[in-house]
C-alpha positions as CSV (number, residue, x, y, z in Angstrom):
1,M,0.0,-0.1,-0.1
2,N,1.4,3.5,-1.0
3,E,1.6,6.5,1.5
4,A,-1.4,8.0,-0.4
5,M,-3.3,4.9,0.1
6,K,-2.4,4.9,3.5
7,C,-3.3,8.4,4.3
8,C,-7.1,7.7,2.8
9,A,-7.1,4.5,5.2
10,V,-6.3,6.3,8.1
11,L,-8.5,9.2,7.2
12,A,-11.5,6.8,6.6
13,M,-10.8,5.2,10.2
14,S,-10.8,8.5,11.7
15,L,-14.1,9.8,10.3
16,T,-15.9,6.2,10.6
17,P,-16.6,7.3,14.5
18,M,-17.7,10.9,13.4
19,V,-20.5,9.3,10.9
20,A,-21.8,7.1,13.7
21,F,-21.9,10.1,15.7
22,D,-23.8,12.3,13.2
23,A,-26.1,9.3,12.2
24,A,-27.1,8.5,16.0
25,A,-27.9,12.2,16.6
26,Q,-29.8,12.8,13.1
27,A,-31.8,9.4,14.7
28,Y,-32.1,10.9,17.9
29,P,-34.4,10.2,19.8
30,N,-34.7,6.7,18.8
31,R,-35.8,5.0,22.5
32,P,-37.5,6.4,25.7
33,I,-35.9,9.2,27.6
34,R,-35.9,9.3,31.3
35,L,-36.4,13.2,32.5
36,I,-35.3,13.1,36.3
37,V,-37.0,15.3,38.5
38,P,-34.8,15.9,41.4
39,F,-37.7,16.8,43.8
40,S,-40.8,14.8,45.1
41,P,-44.0,14.8,43.0
42,G,-46.2,17.6,43.4
43,G,-44.0,20.7,43.6
44,G,-43.2,23.3,40.8
45,S,-40.3,21.4,39.1
46,D,-42.5,18.1,39.1
47,F,-45.3,20.2,37.4
48,V,-43.1,21.4,34.6
49,G,-41.0,18.1,34.2
50,R,-44.3,16.3,33.4
51,L,-45.7,19.1,31.1
52,V,-42.5,18.8,29.3
53,A,-42.2,15.1,29.4
54,Q,-46.0,15.2,27.9
55,K,-45.1,17.4,25.2
56,L,-41.9,15.7,24.1
57,T,-43.4,12.8,23.7
58,E,-46.5,13.9,21.5
59,Q,-43.7,15.7,19.3
60,T,-40.7,13.1,19.1
61,G,-42.9,9.9,19.5
62,Q,-41.0,8.7,22.0
63,Q,-41.7,8.2,25.7
64,V,-40.2,10.6,28.0
65,V,-40.5,9.5,31.3
66,V,-40.5,11.4,34.4
67,D,-38.2,9.9,37.4
68,N,-38.6,11.7,40.7
69,R,-35.6,11.4,42.3
70,S,-35.6,13.4,45.6
71,G,-33.1,13.9,48.4
72,A,-30.5,16.4,50.0
73,A,-31.8,19.3,48.3
74,S,-32.0,17.9,44.9
75,L,-28.3,16.6,45.0
76,V,-29.5,13.0,44.8
77,G,-31.4,13.4,41.6
78,T,-28.9,15.7,40.1
79,E,-26.0,13.4,40.5
80,I,-27.7,10.5,39.2
81,V,-27.6,12.5,36.0
82,Q,-24.1,13.7,36.4
83,R,-23.3,10.1,36.1
84,A,-25.2,9.0,33.3
85,A,-24.2,8.3,30.0
86,P,-24.0,11.8,27.6
87,D,-26.3,10.3,25.0
88,G,-29.0,12.6,25.5
89,Y,-31.3,9.9,26.7
90,T,-31.1,11.0,30.6
91,L,-32.0,14.7,31.2
92,L,-32.3,16.9,34.4
93,L,-35.3,19.2,35.3
94,G,-33.0,21.7,36.9
95,D,-34.3,25.4,39.0
96,V,-32.3,27.9,41.1
97,G,-31.1,25.3,43.5
98,F,-28.8,24.2,40.9
99,P,-26.4,26.9,41.3
100,I,-27.6,27.6,45.0
101,N,-26.5,24.1,46.1
102,I,-22.7,24.7,44.9
103,A,-22.3,27.6,46.9
104,Y,-24.5,26.5,50.2
105,Y,-23.2,22.6,50.4
106,K,-19.9,21.7,51.0
107,N,-20.5,18.0,49.7
108,A,-21.7,18.6,46.5
109,K,-20.0,16.8,43.6
110,Y,-21.0,18.4,40.8
111,D,-19.7,20.7,38.5
112,P,-22.6,22.7,37.2
113,V,-20.7,23.9,34.1
114,K,-18.5,21.0,33.2
115,D,-20.8,18.0,34.4
116,F,-23.8,19.4,32.4
117,D,-24.9,20.7,29.1
118,P,-27.7,23.5,29.5
119,V,-30.5,23.1,26.7
120,T,-33.0,25.8,27.6
121,V,-34.9,27.4,30.2
122,V,-38.5,26.4,30.0
123,A,-40.2,28.8,32.5
124,D,-39.5,31.3,35.3
125,T,-41.4,33.4,37.8
126,P,-39.7,36.1,40.1
127,Y,-39.4,35.7,43.8
128,I,-41.5,38.0,45.7
129,L,-41.4,39.6,49.1
130,A,-44.6,38.6,50.9
131,A,-45.7,40.0,54.5
132,N,-48.4,39.9,56.9
133,A,-51.3,42.2,55.8
134,T,-52.0,43.7,59.1
135,L,-48.7,44.8,60.7
136,P,-48.2,48.5,61.3
137,Y,-44.8,48.3,59.2
138,T,-45.6,46.1,56.0
139,G,-47.6,48.5,54.0
140,S,-44.6,49.2,52.0
141,L,-41.0,47.8,51.7
142,K,-39.7,51.0,52.8
143,D,-42.0,50.7,55.9
144,L,-40.5,47.1,56.3
145,I,-37.1,48.2,55.7
146,A,-37.5,51.3,58.3
147,A,-38.7,49.0,61.1
148,A,-36.1,46.5,60.4
149,R,-33.4,49.4,60.9
150,S,-35.4,50.5,64.0
151,Q,-35.3,47.2,65.5
152,P,-31.9,45.5,64.3
153,G,-32.1,41.7,64.8
154,K,-35.9,41.5,65.6
155,L,-38.1,41.4,62.9
156,A,-37.8,37.9,61.4
157,I,-38.0,36.6,57.5
158,G,-38.9,33.3,56.8
159,S,-38.1,30.5,54.2
160,S,-39.1,27.4,53.0
161,G,-35.9,26.0,54.4
162,S,-32.0,26.7,54.5
163,G,-30.4,26.7,51.4
164,S,-33.7,26.9,49.3
165,G,-34.0,29.6,46.9
166,T,-36.5,31.9,49.3
167,H,-33.3,31.1,51.7
168,F,-31.2,32.8,49.5
169,S,-33.1,35.6,47.5
170,G,-34.3,36.7,51.2
171,E,-30.4,36.9,52.0
172,L,-29.7,38.9,48.8
173,F,-32.6,41.2,49.7
174,R,-31.0,41.7,53.5
175,L,-27.7,42.5,52.1
176,R,-28.8,44.9,49.4
177,A,-31.2,46.7,51.7
178,K,-28.5,47.1,54.8
179,I,-30.5,45.4,57.2
180,N,-30.6,43.0,60.1
181,M,-33.5,40.4,60.1
182,I,-33.9,36.8,61.5
183,H,-33.7,34.1,59.0
184,V,-36.4,31.4,60.1
185,P,-36.1,28.6,58.2
186,Y,-39.2,26.4,57.7
187,K,-39.9,22.8,56.2
188,G,-41.9,23.7,53.1
189,G,-43.3,26.9,51.3
190,G,-47.0,26.3,52.9
191,A,-46.0,26.2,56.4
192,V,-43.9,29.8,56.1
193,L,-46.9,31.4,54.4
194,A,-49.3,30.3,57.0
195,D,-47.1,31.4,59.9
196,V,-47.0,34.9,57.9
197,V,-51.0,35.1,57.4
198,A,-50.8,34.5,61.2
199,G,-48.5,37.0,62.3
200,H,-46.0,34.6,64.0
201,I,-43.5,36.5,61.3
202,A,-43.5,39.4,59.4
203,S,-42.2,38.4,56.2
204,T,-41.0,36.0,53.5
205,M,-39.8,35.4,50.3
206,T,-42.0,33.1,48.0
207,T,-43.5,32.8,44.5
208,P,-46.4,34.4,43.1
209,P,-48.1,30.6,42.6
210,A,-48.0,30.3,46.4
211,A,-48.6,33.8,47.3
212,L,-51.3,35.3,44.8
213,P,-54.5,33.3,46.3
214,L,-53.7,34.7,49.8
215,A,-53.1,38.0,48.3
216,K,-56.1,38.2,46.6
217,S,-58.0,37.1,49.7
218,G,-56.6,40.1,51.7
219,R,-54.7,37.8,54.1
220,L,-51.2,38.6,52.5
221,R,-49.4,41.9,50.9
222,I,-47.1,41.7,48.3
223,L,-44.3,44.3,48.7
224,A,-42.1,43.7,46.0
225,A,-40.7,41.7,42.9
226,A,-37.3,40.5,42.7
227,A,-37.2,41.2,38.9
228,Q,-35.6,43.6,36.3
229,K,-38.9,44.8,35.4
230,R,-42.6,44.5,36.6
231,S,-44.4,41.3,35.9
232,A,-47.1,40.8,33.5
233,M,-48.6,38.5,36.3
234,L,-48.1,41.5,39.0
235,P,-48.4,44.7,37.0
236,D,-49.3,46.5,40.2
237,V,-46.0,45.2,42.3
238,P,-43.2,47.2,42.1
239,T,-39.6,46.1,41.9
240,F,-37.1,46.3,44.6
241,A,-35.4,48.9,42.5
242,E,-38.6,50.7,42.0
243,S,-38.8,50.6,45.7
244,G,-35.1,51.7,46.6
245,V,-33.2,48.5,46.8
246,P,-31.6,47.5,43.5
247,G,-29.7,44.5,42.9
248,V,-32.3,42.3,43.9
249,V,-33.4,40.2,40.9
250,V,-34.0,36.4,41.5
251,S,-35.9,34.2,39.1
252,N,-37.0,30.8,40.2
253,W,-36.5,29.3,36.8
254,Y,-37.2,25.7,35.5
255,G,-34.8,24.4,32.8
256,I,-33.5,21.2,30.8
257,L,-29.7,19.9,31.2
258,G,-28.1,17.2,29.4
259,V,-25.1,15.3,30.6
260,G,-21.7,17.1,30.2
261,G,-20.3,15.8,26.6
262,T,-23.6,14.9,25.3
263,P,-23.0,15.4,21.2
264,Q,-24.0,18.7,20.2
265,P,-26.3,17.7,17.3
266,V,-28.5,15.8,20.1
267,I,-28.5,19.1,22.1
268,A,-29.6,21.4,19.0
269,K,-32.5,18.7,18.7
270,L,-33.5,18.8,22.0
271,H,-33.4,22.8,21.8
272,Q,-35.6,22.5,18.8
273,E,-38.1,20.4,20.5
274,L,-38.4,22.2,23.7
275,V,-38.9,25.6,22.0
276,R,-41.5,24.2,19.8
277,A,-43.1,22.7,22.7
278,I,-42.8,26.1,24.9
279,A,-44.3,28.1,21.8
280,S,-47.5,25.9,21.8
281,P,-50.8,27.6,22.9
282,D,-51.7,24.7,25.2
283,M,-48.6,24.8,27.2
284,R,-48.3,28.4,27.5
285,E,-52.0,28.1,28.8
286,R,-50.5,25.7,31.2
287,L,-47.8,27.8,32.3
288,A,-49.8,30.8,33.0
289,G,-52.5,28.6,34.9
290,A,-49.1,28.1,37.2
291,G,-48.0,31.5,37.5
292,L,-45.4,30.7,35.2
293,E,-43.7,32.7,32.2
294,P,-42.2,30.8,29.2
295,A,-38.5,31.6,29.1
296,P,-36.8,29.9,26.3
297,V,-32.7,31.1,25.8
298,T,-30.3,29.4,23.8
299,P,-27.9,26.7,25.1
300,E,-25.0,29.2,25.5
301,Q,-27.2,31.9,27.1
302,F,-28.3,29.2,29.4
303,R,-24.6,28.4,30.8
304,K,-23.7,31.9,30.7
305,N,-26.7,32.3,33.3
306,I,-25.7,29.4,35.3
307,T,-22.3,30.3,35.5
308,G,-23.2,33.8,36.5
309,E,-25.5,32.6,39.1
310,V,-23.0,30.3,40.7
311,E,-20.7,33.3,41.3
312,N,-23.5,35.7,42.6
313,W,-24.8,33.0,44.9
314,K,-21.0,32.5,46.2
315,R,-20.6,36.0,47.1
316,V,-24.1,36.3,49.1
317,V,-22.9,33.2,50.9
318,K,-19.3,35.1,51.7
319,E,-20.9,38.8,52.1
320,S,-24.0,37.1,54.6
321,G,-21.7,35.0,56.9
322,I,-24.1,32.2,56.0
323,K,-22.8,28.7,57.3
324,Q,-22.2,26.1,54.8
325,E,-23.6,22.8,55.1
């Protein structure tokens, strides 16, 4: 065999895996997909995960199965996906806790940037500051801040649990407002809202789906939204910046991520299908009914957002003195 023929043979051999790689990507998906939701059934992540699974099943003709793997503030399910094959057949339904865990838990074993390939955000909703409707200092955000400054270390702000999005968004508010409030962690969002309504604690960070019914009935007052601009769902609620506290922007997002190293044509196909699903009228209607806004982005933008959030939450931990678990 002459040198030219040898070169051609070597080139053909090197291209064979790439051809197989592209063919596999073009055929994707050709078997069921497992979508791991790292929380128990019934919550916001589970709702979005099942909605995504239903739409992808309809569009691709392959079954997308939701697998709830709760535990350790989503670390259990997230690390299951981290260890899976990077072939697009195991996906993660991530939320704002995905970057928070890296800042809060010392034993978090995953790298949110290197170990995962983001696909897109499905939907999001801003965190909001909800307060008791009858206390004399909860008429506005400025009133609450003034009361907290006059009584440092006396007023309480609750959360659905240490390390949660409600905890960290509350710490960000406290830092930016330069106030000293006591953090009171609860075992879930329902319990903390019940105590805010009863007046046992002054306030909590929460999300619109949980707080709106109570606000509409007059049992809760929404003081501010952690958004860049006023939400279409909450047109009468000012942002923190509008109320004099800039820098409090926290979205409770839900997104789809693949295993790090997944073939890019597979990620592209997933992104295409997800964007199509998010644009469908029935999915938009169901998201709106749950107080969620469609929020698709490119994989590149999603990765950039995650990187920024990890660094932001690390700063919050350091500046606020939150004790890592």
